[in-house]
Steps between C-alpha positions, in 0.01 A plus 500: 500500500409439864726631774571158649722641773216717632263203502763279660520743792118510529481123492774460759320743734173309450684172560635641828149607606362152417777330695429718805125433468566123477717519810231693692223261388706196598557658842127570534412141404757364745371724781135406444588134466700507825221684685255246366714208617542645847126549546224248517314640202218305348434681170161334467358619835713798602393836348866607488600176329348596169684832518834324546426263214397798284821691588712198407310454175534867414874512572557180303314641196700824517819295521404297194424823308832652608692192392337511154584869478857433604531229229371750240751760617787254487395389149498866388848550646614194307354647178698821568816292540433309181415813300142399429330734750225716355418259218177297505570131559231411248554731202837664581346847448625773734281538809388867536702677764181616676404137547846423636475790741167365630618136507876485460496119539259438212630269223209583262390789281145639539366273225625187671444609859177306541522124546251457216731665247800300626314170491375555147853569375651209688223261398515561127498177302839447340 
């Protein structure tokens, strides 16, 4: 049996880190956007323009990744609350504790971790 309380604490710590990262990224995006608005930057002709566009793109991508991670963490916390944490969402087999330690938000056992395995199970003709 998985020590759900231990994993709840790990997940809550990770959630707090993600929330702080999201806040910092949003601040960075706002700062760069404001600086860009206040200047007369022409991304196409200004050598610094492409750097600003790249920074915005990079921060936006990191924000998207962080939001997905936060969603996964919140889903894992919901599984803890419902009592289904540590069981594969596909086959209901216990997820090895080592896998949970590496990825405490995972809803899948090793066998079903790859999208290919999940899709083949979900797409079985009925």
